[in-house]
N, C-alpha and C positions, 0 to 999 in steps of 0.2 A: 721660446715665445716667437722669434724671429723665423725659425725652421717652420713653425705652422704657419707663420704670415706668407714666407716664400711659397710654402706648398699651395695655400690658396689661391695665390695668383697663377701659379703653373695649372691647377685645376681648371680656373676660369677660363684660360687660354686655350686650354686644350678641348674642354667639354662644349665650349660655346663659340667654336669658330664661324659657324653660321650667322650665330647672332651678333658677333662683333663686326661682321662684314655689313651688317643691315643698320648698324648704329652709328651716331655721330662720334668721331674718335674723341671729342670733348666730354662727351657724356659716359663713354666708356672709362675714360681714365677717372672721371669723379666717381663712378660707381665702384671702381677697384679701390680707389683710395678709400673710400666710405667704408668698405669692407676690410680693409687693412686696420683702419684706425678702431673700428668696432672690436676686432679680435684683439688688438693691443690693449685697449681698455679692459676688456674681459680677462685677458690674461694677467694683466697688472694687478687685479683686484685678488684674482685666484692664488697667484703665486707670490709670496713674501720673497722680499729681496734678502739674500744672505751673503755675508762675505765669508771668502774660503779661510778655514783653520790653517794656520801658519804649519802646523805639524802634518796636516793632510797633504799640504802643497809639497813639502820633503817627502813624503811616502810616496807621491804620485811621481816626483822627480828622479826618485831613487829606482835603479833597474832591479829586477827580480833576483832573488838568491840563487834562482836555478837557470838565469840566463847564460846561453852558450856564448862562448868566446867567438867572436868573428874575425877572421884571418886579415890581416892588413898588410900594406906596402911594407917590405922590408923584413918582415917575418921570415925566419928560417924553418924551412919544414922538411919532414922525411916522408916519403911516398913509399908505403910497403905494398908488394903485390902477394898475395897467399900463394904459396908453393912455387914462386918464381923469384928466388933471391936474387937472381941475376938482374932483374927488372929495378931493384930498389934504387931509389936516388934522393940525394939531399939538395934541397934548392932554395933559392931565395926568391921571395915574390919581388917582382920587379916594380918600378914606379907605376907602370901602368896596369898593375895588379894582377900580372899573368905570369905563369911559370912556364919553362919550356921543357918538353919531355921528348925523347926519342919515339918516333911514329905518330906519337899524338900531337906534336908540334905546339902551338901556343894553346894554354888553358887558363881562363881566367878563373881566379879563385879567390880574389880579395872581396871581403865583407861576405863571404860564405862561412857557414861553421865548418868544423872539421868533416863530418859526415856528408856535408852538401859537396865539399871539396873534393872527396873521394868518389861521389857519384858523378860529378863533372869528368873526372879523370877516366872513369870506368866508359862513361858515354864517348869520350873522344877516341877511346880504343876498341870500341864495339866492333867495328869492321875487321878487326885484325884477331881479336880474341873473343871466345864465348866464355861465358860465366866468370868472367874476371872479377876478383874480389881486391878492392883497393882499401888500404887504411892510411890515413894522413895523421901525423902526429906534430905537433910544434916543438922544436928544440931550441929556438932563441927568440923570444918576444921583444922585437925591436919596434913593432908598430903600436904596442900596447903603452901609450904615452899620455902624461898629464903635464901640462903647462903651468907652473906655479910664479906668480908675479906679486910684486907688491912688497911689502915690509918684512921681508924674510932674509935670512943671511945668505942663502944660496939659491936664487931664483932660477928658474931655466926649465928645461925638459927632464922630466923623471920617467924612467921607464920601470914597467912591473912586470912580473912572471903571472901574477894572478890577477883578480879583480883589484883595481886601485881604489883606496878609500881615502877620505878627507884628512884624517888624524895620521895615518901613514905618510900623506904627501906632505904635511905639514912638518911632521917630524923630521922628515929626511931634508926638508929645505931649511929648517932651524927658524926660530922665532925671534923678532925683533926685541931687544932688551928694552924696558920702558924706563919710566923716570924712577928714582929711590924708592926702595919699597917701604909700605907704610909700617909702623911699628907693629909688630906681631904677625906680620905677614912671611909666610914662607918663602925663602929664597927661589926665585924662578918662577913662581906662580904668575907673575906679572907678564911672562912670556906668552900665556894663553891670550890671543886676540878675542874682544869681545863678540866681533862678528866678521865674516868673510862672505866673499860673493863666489858663486859658482856659475860660469857663462858656459852654454851648449850650444854649439852653432853660432850663428849670427843673429838668433832671435828669442834665445831664451836666457833667462837668468834667475838665480834664486838665492835669497840671503840665507844664511846659517847663523843663528844666535848662538855662537859656538860656546860661549862661556856658560851662559844659562842652561844650554842643554847638558853640558858636563856636571855643573853643580848640581842639577835635578836627577843625572844619573841616565838620562835618556840616550837610549844607543843610537839615534839618529845623528849624535855628534860625530859618529865614525860613519858619515853617509857614504853609500857604496857609490861610486861613480862610472862613468864611462869613458872608453877611449877618446883623446883628443879634448876632453873637457878643460876648461882654463879656471883656475883658482886665484883669486885677486884678494890680498890680504892688505887692508887699508892702514896707513899709519896712525898711530894714536891722536895724531893732531890733524889728520888729513881730512879734507873735504872733497867729495869728488861727486859725479853723476856717472851712470851706465848709459852709453850710446850703442844702440841694438840697431838692427834693419839693414836696409840698403846702404851701408857705409862701407869703405875699404878696409877698416880695422876696427871692428865692433869690441867693445870693453870698457874698462873705467877710464876716465878723463878727470883729472884732479882740477878742483875749481881755486881760483885765487881771486883777489880782490876786483881785478880787472877782466874776469871772463865773461864772455857773452855768449849766447847761442851759436853765433858765426864761429867764434874761436873754439868752442868745444866741438863742433862738426869738422873743422878744420884740424883739429887734433886728432880725429877719428878717421883722417885721410880723404875726407870729402866723400861725394856721393857716387854709387855704381852707376851704371849706364841704365838701369831699371827704374829710376825714379821719375821720370818724365820732366816737362820743360818747367813745371813749376811745383815742385814736390810740397806736399803738407806734413809737417813735423809735429809729433804730438809729444807732450810732455806729460808723464805720468807720475803722481806722487803715491807710492805704494803704501805710505802710512795713513794717508787720509782718504784714499781712494778717488780722488781728484784728478780730472784729465783737462787739458787744455791743447788746442790745435792751433798752429801757425803756419801760414803758407811761407814759401822762401822769400816771396817779394816782400812780406812783413821783415823778414830777417835781414834782407838787404837795405831796407828803408831807414835811413838815419833817425827819424823820429820814431816809428813804431818800435825798433829794435830797442830803443832804451826802456820799452815798456816790458820788455820780456825779462823776466826775472828767473834766475835759476837757483833751486833750491837743494842742498845737499841731499844724496840720496835719491833724487829724481830718476827717472828713466826718460831718455831722449829716444824716441822710436821713428824711425824713417822708413815708411812702407813703400811697396810697389807702386808705380803710377796707377791711379783708379782705385786703390785701396784705402785713402785716406778716411773715407767716410765711416770704416769700421774702427772706430776709435776705442780705446781701452775704457771699458766700463766694468771697474774692479769690483763694483757692488755685485754683478752678476756673473763675471767671467774669472777664471783663475788668472792670477797676473802671471803665470808662465804662459805666453800667449805665442802659437807660431804663425808663421806668414800661411801656412796652409788653411787654417781657422779662420784667420782674418779675410781671406779670400772668400771663405763660404758666407761669414757675415755680411761682407761687402755685396756680395751676389744677390742677396735676398732683401736688401734695403730698398 
């Protein structure tokens, strides 16, 4: 809907440049706003509002089965040259994402697939060799890491040789032992958490109802992950919110009886430099689809801050400066929201 509205505004501006010059600015603005409202009303009637299916959300979050691995900093790789064994090299990708080879010098290979990295090496040596064929293979996966946090026996970084999966990461971390088992319950089954959160970057989070998926036999319980994903397993008695966006340390923040929005933001390390002078903070409840927006001046106001209540499971989102108008509307948008898509919606409002 908003895309059409934005397109209408652009077409009006481009096709009617001469008309705009001849009209009073107030009249122009009124006509454009009337056009936007008319299209919004038409779209609202013709398109029913649907909430995303939680399983579809997980499927969209999961990378494809055939997704190629991309090299990362710290990975050890072999660079083989067909018919030229003397040129073979085993190198480690440096912190800057580059490798160093004779004649070729520094070659950036981080975030490239193995075939793409081979092409990059071939291009760097093209002025010295004709028809050079290069093959890149990984001998040690150091960059293929997942961070496991929360109620687990062994939190920390986990390294994988293949595609990391949720159950494999949880099994390696060990589950927290809960209260005494109920009568008839198999020993150890209480170690499976009811749910956990997977964070991707600073602006994506998805909740996995783990126990329900396992009991129903759904394969999404063993969700495929991407490098640098963060898994957070809440304690059986823990209440917390997820803080995303322009904060120093995105992730889960436990709630206590004295928690305030200000203390939660402080627990996330505070804002980055991209939020502007008076950032607008969005509180989203994924369970109900409701969204609330507060300015930072409200958070600092002793009176208004007492009116801001935090509910367990809510998402606290801090957008970049100028994006605050693009609030989460979970009735129409997938709850996994990226800053890029927020910029789009803000731009056409």
